[in-house]
N, C-alpha and C positions, 0 to 999 in steps of 0.2 A: 670327413674331418668336423668339426664343431662349427656350427653358424652363429653370427653373421661372421664371414671372410671380410678383412678389411685390405684394400691397395691403396697406397698415396702415392700420386704421380708428382714430379716436382718439374716445374717447367723453367725454362731458361732465364727470365726474368718476369716480372709483375707484369699481368696482362691482363686486358680484359676481354672476357670469354662471352661469346656470341652464341655459341651452338657447340653442343654436343653430342657425337654420335658413337654408339656401342653398336657393333655387329655380333649377335650372338651366336652359341656355339649352337649345331643342328640337336646334339640331345644332352648336351652337358650344361643345362639353361639353368638360371636362377630363377626363381620368381619372384625377385623384386631387387633393385640396385639402387640405391640413395648415393646423394651425390652431396657433398660437402666441399667447401672453398675456405681457404685461409692465407693468410699474407707473410705467416712465419713458421715454422715448424721448430718444437722444442729438440734436443738432444736425443732424447728417448721418448717413447710412446707409450707410457702407461695407463690404465684406463681413467684414470680420473684427470687426464689431459685432454680428455675428448673436448671437451668447451672450447678449446683452442678454433675447432672447425665449425664455420656458420653452415646450416643445414639448405640446400637448395631445394630439395625434393627427391621423389623417387619417379624410377619408370617399373612400369608391370610386365612381365615379359610371358608371352602366350606359351602353353607345354608343347606345341607342335605336333599334338598327335592326329589331326586333320590331316595333315602331310606323311606322316609316317617318318616322322624325324627324316626329312630327307631334304629341308629347304632351312635358310637361316635367316633369323628375323632382324631387321634393322632397324633400330631404334635412335629419332632424330629428337635434340629438345634445345630449343632456342630460351636462353637463358640472356641476363644481362649482368654481368656482377665482374669485379675485378679479385685477384689474388693471384697466389704464384704456383699454390700446393692445392690438390685436388684429391680427394678421399673419395673412392668410390666402396660403398659396403654392399656386399653379396649376401642374399637370404637365402633359406635352403632352397634347394634345387626341385625340379618338376621331376617325380618318379615317374620311368618309364624302363622297357625291357633292358635298353643299349646302355644306360648309366649304372653298371653294376654298382661302382665303389662311392654314388652318391656325390660327385664331383661337379662343380662349375667351373666354366671356361668362357672366356673372350675371346672371337678370331680377331678383331682389328677393334681399335678406338680411336677417335678424331677429335682434335679441339680446335675448333676454329675462332680466331679471336683477331685482335692487335695488342702491341706493345703499349703498354703506358710508359710513352716516350715524353710527351710534352706535358709542362706544367699547368695547371689550371690557371694561372696569370696569363701564361704567353695566349692561351685558349679565348681566354675573357678580351685580350687587346686585339687578339686577330679579328674576332667577331666584331667588334665595336669597331675596328678601322673598317673592313667590307662593308657593315651597312652605312657607315658615316659616308666612304665613298661612291656606292654606288644608289644609296636611294636619300642620304641627305636625313635622315632620323634615325631614332636609335631603337625603334622596334623592331622584334626578331621576324625574321622570314623564314619559314619553314625551308624555303629554297634552297637557303644558305646551309642548312642540315646537313653535317657530314662533310664540308668542305672547309671549315673555319680551323678545325683541329686535326686533320689527317686522319679521322675516323669515320668510315662509311657505315651504315648498317646495311648497306646490299652485300650479301655471299655470294661469292662469285659459285656458280655450278660445279668448275672445275675443282673448287676444293672440297666438294661433298664426297663422301664416303663410298656413295655409289657411283661416281664416274670410274674411279678406281676398279669397281668390282666387275666390271664388262670391258675395261679398256686395257689392249697390251702395256705394259709398264713402257717401253719404249716411246711408242706413239704417243702415251698420255704425257711424257715428257715434250716431246716437240709439240704437241696444243698446246701444252700450258706455256712455253717460249713463244711462239706462234701468238697468242693472245695478249701476251705482254707486249709483242710488237704492235700489234694493231691496236690497244690502247694508245702508246707512245704515237703510233702515226695518226691517231685521231687528235692528240694534244697538238701537233704538228702539223694540223690541217690538209694531211695527205690521203685525201679520201680514196682516191684510185686505189694505193698501196691497200689500204685498211680494207677497202672490197676485197680484192684479191688474197688478205690474207684470211678475213671471214670464211671465202668459198674454200681454201683451202683446209681450214680449221673441220668444216662441215664434213668435208670428202674423208678427211684423216679421222674423225670421230667414227665412220661407218668402217672403214680399213681398221681402226683399233678392235672394234668389236668383233668383227672377222678372226682377226689375229689371237684376241682372246679365244673363241672358240676353236681356234686350230690346235692351240698350248693345252685347252682342256682334253682335248682329244688325243693329243700327243702325251699327257700325264695318265691318262686312263690306259692306254695300250702299253705304257712303262707297267703301271699296278700289273698288268696282266701277264708282263715279259712279254708282250709281242712286240718284239725289239726293230723287228721289220717295218711294222705299220708306223712307229714311234721315227725311223729314219724317215720314212717317206713325207711324214705330216712337219718334221722339220726342214725337210728340203722343199716341201710347199710354202713354209712359212717364208723361208727365207726368198724364193722366188717371186713369191706374190710382194714381199714387201718393196723388193728392188725394183719391180715392175712399178708398182703405186708410187715410189720415191720419184721413179724416171719420169711419170706420168704429170705429176703435180707439181714439176719443176721446184722441188725441196730447197736446191741449194742455193737456187737463185734467190728464192723468197728468204732463206735466211742470211743469204750473204749481202744482199741489197742493202743492208742498214747495218753501220756498225754496232756491235753488241754493247749492252749495259750489263755490268756483273751485278748478279743478283745471288742470293742463296739459294744454294742448289742440295741440300744436305741430303735431301729425302724426296723420293716418288712420289708423294702426298704434298699437298701443297702447305707450305710452311705455316706456321704463325703468324710471321711478319709480313706474310701478304696482304695488301690491302689493293681494291681496285679504284682508290681515291688515286686522283691526278697528282692530289698536293702531297702525297706521300712523301715526307722528309728522308733522303737518304743516310744522312748523318744517323738515323735511329736504327738502322739496320748493323746487326752482326757482321764482321768480315767474310767474304764470302769464301766456302770450301767445296771442296769437290766431292762428289758421292759417287764417282763411276768406279768400278772394278772390273777386271776381264772375266770372260765368261767362267774360268775354273775357278775363282775365289768366291763365286757366288754362293749364298747359302743354301744349302738343297731343299727343294721348294718340299712343303707338306702335303701328304698325298690326297687328294681329293675324294671324299668320302659320299658324293654324289654329284653326276654328272651336269645336273644345271646350275652350281654355284661355283663360282670362280674363287677360289684359295688367295688370299690377298697377301701376299709377299711385301710386307710395308717395311723394309729395311734395306736391304742392299739389292737394287736392281741396276740394272747397267743402262749408260745412255748409250747410242751408237757410236762405238769407236770408228769405223771407218768413214762413215758420215758425221763429221763434226757440227753443230750447228754454229759455231762461231770462231772465229780463228782467234780473238780474243781472249780464249778459257785458257786458263793455267794448265800446265802438262798434268794429266793424270796420276795418281799417287796409288800406287796398288795396297791395300789392306792387307796386314800379315793373313789373317784366317776372317773366315766368315763367322758371325755369331750363332748361337743357337737360338729357336725359335722365341723359347721363353725371356731372352735378353735382348731381344730386338728393341732399337729407339720408337718410342711413340712418336706421331707425327708432329706434335707439338715441340718435341725436345730438339734442341740442338746441342749438337757436339761442342764443348768449349775446344778452342784451339789448344793443341799441347798437351792436351787431357791424357792420361793413360786409363785404359780401360780394363778395370780391376775386377779380375773372374769373382763369382759371388763364392764366399766361405762357408762351405756347409760340409756335413759329414754327409759321408759316401757309403752306400751299400756295395756289397760284396762285386754286384754286376756292373756298378758304374764306373769305377776306376778301377786300374791296375793296381796291385799292392805293392808298396813302397818299401816294405821291412825287409827285404832283401840287401838293400842299397842304405848305406849310413849309420849313424847311432844316433840312439835317443839323447834328448837333450837331457843335462845334469838337473840332479834333484834340488829342487828349492830348499832354504832351510825351514819353511813351514811343512813340506812334504817331508825331510828328514825328521822332523819331531814326531809327525803325526803317523810314519809306518816304521817308527824306531823298533819293536819289536818284530816286525815281518823282514827288515833287512837282518837283524839279526841271524834269523830262522833261513831266509831264502837269498840274502845276498843283495847288494845294493844294484846291480846290473838289474837282475829280473823285475826289481821294484820299481827301478827309474822305466824299465820298459810299459810296466802297467801305468805308471803316471805319467807317460809320454802324450804329447798334442797330437800325436800322428794316431791313427786307429788300429792301423796294421802292427804299430810296434804294440800297443796294449793287446790285442787279440794272439802274437806269439808269445807275449807273456804266459798267458792264462792257456796255451795249447804246451808251452813246457813245464807251465806250474802243473799240468793232468800227467804229461808222461813223467814227472818226477814222483810223483806220487803212486803212481802205476809200480815204477821199479822200486821202491821202497821195499826191500827186503822183508821178511816175515819177524827175524828175531831182532829187529832193531827196537832198544829201550824205550818202555812206556812214556817216559817224559820226553823223548825227541819225537815221538808219533804225535803227541798231544801238540807239542811246540808245532809242530808241520801243520797241523790240523787247523790249528787257531791263526795262522798265519794265512793260510789259504782260504781262509772264511774273511779274514778280513780284505785280501782283494776281491774273494767273491763278490763279496759287499757294496765293495765301491762299483764292481764291472755290471752289477747288475742295473746301476743307476745311469750306465751307459746308452747314449743316444742312440749308437750304431747298431744294427743288427747283427751282425758277425760277433763283433764283442758282448753282446747280451748273450746270443745263444752259446759262444764259449764258454760264457761264465754259470750258463745253465748246465754245461756238460762235466765241468769240472764239480758243480756241486752234487748233481746225481750221483758222480763216482764215488764222493766222499760217503752218501748216505748209504749207497747199495754194497758198494767194492770194500773201500778204504778201512771203514768201522768193522763191519762183518769180518773182514779178513783177518784185520791185527786185534779182535775182539777186543774193544776199547766199551768204554762205560757207556750206560745211557746219559752220562752226564756229559759226554763230550756231542753226542747226538742231540740232547737239549741245545747246546751251544750252536750247534749248525742251526737248528731250527729257528732259535730265540732272533740269530741275527739276519737270518735271512727273508722268513717269511713275512716280517714287517714292509721290508723295501719290497718285494714281490708283489704284494697285497697293490702297494702303489703303482706298482708299473700295469697293473690290471685296468687304471685310470687313465693311461697312454692314449693320446691323439693318434695314435696309428693302431689300426686295427689288426694288425698281423702281430702286433707285441702284446696289444691284451690279450688275443687267444693264447700267444703263447705262454704268457704267464700263467693265465687260468689254468690252463691244461696240465702246467709244469705242479703248479700247488695243488690239485687235484691229484695228481700223480704221486706228489710227496707223502698225503696223507692217508693214501691206499697203501703204503712201502710197509714192510712189516715192522722195521726199526721205527717208524715215526708213528704207526697208528697205536701203539701201546702205549705211548706217550700223551696221548690225546689234548695235544697242543694246538694244531690247526682248526680244529672247531671251536676253540675259545676265541681264535682270533676272526673267525668269520660272525660270530654273533657279538661282536660289538657293535654297539648301534651306530647307526648312521649319523655322518658330522653333516649339520645344515650348510655350510660351506663346501662339502665334499662335490666334486664332478660328478655331471649325470654319469659319464662312463663308469667311472671308480663305484658310484651305488650300484648302479645294474651289474657289474661285473659279479661285485659283494654277494649280492643277493643269487644270483645264476648258479653261483660257485656254492654258494647253501646249499641251495635246492639240490644240485647233483651230491653232492656228499652226504646230504640228509638220505638219500635215496638209496646211496651206497653203503654207507655206515649205518643208517638206523639211529634209535637213541639207547642201544644198552650197551653201557660202559662203553663209550667213544667219544666222549668230551659233548656231545648232542644230548640236551635233556629238554621235555617237554617244556621247561618254564624257562629256558633261555633262548630258546629258538622262537616262543610266542610273544615274549617280550620284545624281541628283535621283529619278528614278523608286523606287531601290532605297531609298533613304531614306524615300521616302514610303511605302513598304509597310508600316513600323513607325509610321507615323501611328493615332492613339488613335481616330479617327474612319472608319467603315467606308467611309464614300462617298468618302474621300479614299484609301482601299487598292484600293478596285476601280477607281476612275478610273486610279492609277497602274498596275493591270493593262494596263487598254486602253492607256495610253502603249507599253509595255514589247511589248504583239503589235503596235502599231502600227508600231513602230520595227523591229520582227522583221520584216514582209514587206519593208522597206527592204535590211537589216543583216543577214543570217542568223547568221553563223559569229563575229562581232562580237558580237554582244548576249550569245551565250553565255557568253563572256569574265567579263562583270560578274554571274552567275548562279552558285548552288551546282551540284553534278554535278545531272543526274536520275537519282537513285535512291531507293531505298525510305525511306530518312531524310527526303531533303527532299520526298517526297512526302506526308510527316505532317504538313506544313505546308499547311493548305489554300488560302493565298494561291499556292505556289510550285507545288501541284498543278494548279491552274486555268490558271498561266501555261504548262507543260507541256504539259497537253491542249491549249492554245491553238496550240502550237506544232505539235504532232502535226496538228493540223487544217488549220492554213496548209498545212503540207508534204504534205498529203496521206496520212499515215499514220495508222491507227486509233488510236484514243484508249485507254483503259484501259477504258471502259465498251464501247465497241463490241467490243474482244476479248473480254470476257467474256461479252458477247452472242451473239459468234460463237461461241466454244466450248459456250456453252450450245445453241446453234442446232446445232452438230455432233454434240452428244451425244444430245440429241432425235432426230435424224436416223437416227443410228446406233440406237438403241432402237427406232427407228420400222420400221427395216431389218432388225433381228434380229427382231421380231415376224413382220414379212412373211415371211422366211423360215422360219420355226418354222411358222407357219400354211401354207406352201407343201410342208412335210415332213409335216405332218400329214394335208395332202390325198393325199401321195402313198403313206401308209401305208394310208390307206381306199382307195386305188384297188388296193393290192396284196391286201387282205384282200378286197376285191371278185372280184379274179380269181382268187383262192383258193378262193372258195365256189364260182365257176363252173366252174373245174376238177373241183373235187369231183363235182358236181352232174353233169357230164358222165361221169364215171369210173363212177358210179353206174348210169346210164343203160346204159353199155357193158356192163357187170356183167350186167346184166338181161337184154340183147339177146342173149348169147353163146349157142350151140349145144354139145353134148357131143359128139364123136369115136367111132369104133365103140369105142373101147377103155374107153369110160366116161370117158374126160378130156376137158374141154373147152379148147376153143381161144379163147383169150382174144384180143381183137381188139388190132392195132397202138395203142398209146397214142397219142393225137392229140399234135402237135407242142407245147400250149398245157401239157400236162400235164408234158410231159418237161423243160421249160425252167423251169416254176415249180414245183417240189416244193411240196406244202403248208406253210404256214406259220401253222398255228395250233399245232403243236407245236414250233417253234422260236423262241427268243429272238434277236429282232433286235440285241442289245447285244453278247451272249458268243458266240452262234454255237450254242447247244448246243440239242441236238434231243431232245425226250422226250415220251413218251405223255401224261406228266402235266400238260404245259403247256396245259391248255385255258385259257379267259378266266380264271377265277379261279386256276388253278394259275400261269398266268403273273403275276398280281399276288403271288403270295406268293412268288413267285422274284423278282421285283423288288424287293420290299419286304425280302426276307432273304437270297439266296444269289447274285444276279447279281455275279459277280468286279467287272464292269465299271462296276458303282454303288455309290452311298453315301449315307448319310443324310446331309441338313444337321444340324450341331449347334447350330443356333441358330432355325432354321425347320421343321427336322423332314421338308421337302422330300427326296424321294428325286431325287437327279442324276446325271451322269455324272461319274466322278472327273477326267475329261480338261479338263471345262468349270466343276470346281469352283471355281475362282479366278475365273472371270468372274460367278458364279452369286453369291458373296458381296460383289461389288461393284457389281454392277447389280441383280438380282432379289431377294434376300434381304430378309426385312422387317429385318433388321438392317445394311441395307448404310450407312446412312448413319455407322457406328461402325467402318468398314475404311477403308483405304487402301492403294493400291499399293506394294510396296517397289520403289526405283527401281534396285535392285542385283539382287535375285533374282526381281523382278515378280509377287511373290506377294501376297495379300489377309492383311493384317494388320491388327489393332485399334489403332486411331488411338493410343490412350496407349500402346501398347507399341512402336509405330514407333520410336522413339529407340534403347530398348533392344535391338529387334531387330537393328537397323542396326550396333549396335556390337559385336554378339556372334558368335561364331566359326562358328554355325550358318547363318548369312546368304552363302549361296555365289552367285556371279555365275551368272545364268542366260544362255545362248547365245541368238542368235536363232532365231526360230521355224522357219526353213527351215534350221537346223542339226543343230535338239534340241528336242526334249519336254522339259518340264518338269514333273515329279511334284508336285502338291500334297501328297501325302501320305508320303513319305520325302526329299523336296526335292532328288532329284538329274536331273541330264541323263541323257537317252537318246537314242536314235538316233529321228531325224524321220519323220514318216507315220502314218497311223492304224494299220495293222497292226502297227506297235510298241508302242502303246498295249497291245493283246490280250497281245502277249508279256511286255511289262513288268509286267502285272497280273495274269496268268494264268500265266506259266510258271512251271517249277519253281524258276528262280534269279530271279525278277521281283520284285517291289515287296514288301520285308518289312514295310511299315506297312499294308499290306491285310488286314485283319484277317479277312475272307470268307475271304481264301487261305489265310492261315495255320489257320484252323479246319477249314476243308475238308483241307488236309493232314494236319492231327492227326486228322482224322475225327472231330471232335467238332462239338457243334451252336454255329451262329453268333455268337457275342456280340452284343451292340447296340451299334451304334456311336453318337455321339451324345450328348446331355444328356436323362434323364430314363429311366424305364421304358418296356419295349415294353409297349404295351397293344393293338397290332394283333391282329387276329384273321384266322384264314385266310381267304381270300378279299376281303379287303378292301385296298385300294392302298395305304394310310396314308399318302394326300397329302392335302393340306390340302384344304378347300372351293376350291373356284376355281383348284386348280393342274391343271397342264398335267399328260398323262402324259408320261415323259421320251422323248425320240425322239433316235438317232442321230447323231452328229456325220458333217458332209457330206452 
């Protein structure tokens, strides 16, 4: 159904409503229920009359997923308002696997309040009278609240809906009666009797809960068709009930005091009930009886969970064999039990002598027996005679009267009779008679397509299908007659695709699709012309969605070659549908465009905006363009981003592997150096002195000649020094090496040649840097626009043609050796502070941010940082 749904409840008179209670269904749960109240109700309720109701608020209901849809939620709302009409607005349901048709339901509703019986003047007079009498002054005392006007703010727990959920209905009635007696006894100061009643009520509440459990077990046994168990539970209930009544001396308790008549219309406490002792009896409606025999009770609704007691809020019976009071009038048996949906609500009292009219509605074939066999249809009105004059001349007044009847079975019989008459028409009938019969049949079919009763609608489709597939081909009628059938019926069928009934929508859509594919209709190319009409702004969501879905299906079946569909009319319709207010319609229009693009690539693009960043800000156009790319086999934006991300990760992985390999080579060189030194020392020990006292050193091994000692050599700048021990090299790297520098953001020592790559990929602050597209250097993101516009940004040459210094921002000769010349030469980089300090023979100042706290012998690198390695 379409949401929101509304229910208006009328109370028997104007009331002061103090509490509202709703018991939700276990799986047909609305997401929200709004409450409105009004003092009057117009004769009809068009949408513009909604302001007659005053909004009280709303309650939200949980989706019941935690309980697996096996419990029912009870919502209680405390209000203080007056009115006679209460409107409940149900919003979209919670989706779950049990609620297949997206329905909403309420198991029970309870309205608690008091009738507005006393005028304001009498209330004021009573208040002033009580205050003057007891206090002698005109100040208001809160202790008198609720006693002056018969309106108490106290709500009895017996009025609560939760009380009836777990109580046996018969025991609940007795508890309410005893509670009334207890209040009367307290008013009459009969405290012993009130104490006895109080104890009886407490015991009966436990008894009622136990009997309620027995009732649940009995109904579950009936559902499982275990009738032996159900019979046992029934007998157990009767025995336990009789035993408890005897133990509590219920009869003597009830019969000790004469009964005071009160309305007992409903098992739940009526709206009139008040706990105030000053409640005036004349304000009550005349007492009525609500007792029915067991055979006349409404059939109980099967329980869908063992733990929840289904509330029978209308027709429960009082104990017939144990009357509560001899002063009750004799019971009046009701003629029949009301259906579940028509049971009266707790706050509504049936008026004396008021006849209950069954709701007038059209029935489905499964809801009521057909009545077409008995009686005659009502005669045609003057208006109907004028309207159907041409059909009467051909088909006769009796058949047309059946088609115009208010009884749906007569209307269905008329169409079935017409169908048989068309089938029995002989082949040799004159063309004019055949045409007249066809046009008369189309007139009745057009009227019947609008019928809200499903069997009548189905019969009209049956006759129309017979006309198109059998009658016209068999009698070889011209295309003009087929055109007449399509023109008169397709617009009405399209309107039915927006029906509130999903079943009728599907039937109408499928029939239109079948009609369009029919050989006689397909050649006319008429159905597509109706489907490509632009969607109206005020059309229902169902109608718009059905039209777009039907166009999509027929476009796949028929194509655009001489079928009534063209690229132009379909694209105009689809682009217009992209602006529809309903999301499903817009998504279906996207599917139509993509289907059409598979057949006509470039032509479709003419009706869409260009594929640029501005258009892609619209999520629909972005979806369309990505769909185009997928159809063409091109990567989408998401795939391109994924490829770039994968390429970046692969490059980082490869770089780490290269660094690891270089570190391995460095370790191997150190091992070779250690081996050479060890061999050299052994050779020195083994040499012998010559006659002149000089020792002849043996020839150096080739390894020692080819691999001089690396411990005293800086692998970056090539400087050799005896001070370059392991600690001395660390100090050299940290402060003095002309080929290295410290990053000003992460304090890591890096090669000047790789400073740009370090800032973009390795630095802790790498997310804040970007590469300038002109000079290829790393610049902070927030400074990129200013840097690009400044004169200091000089274009960088390709790497094969020149190197780029990140310190002085100048281009120089390519190659590894060129870096040493630029950074260490006398006319090299002027921004290399280590070089300038060396030239001035001054201690090297610290580069980067923050003071230098590194001590000699430490590398100055952060924990986990790698020892810098030479490039290449």
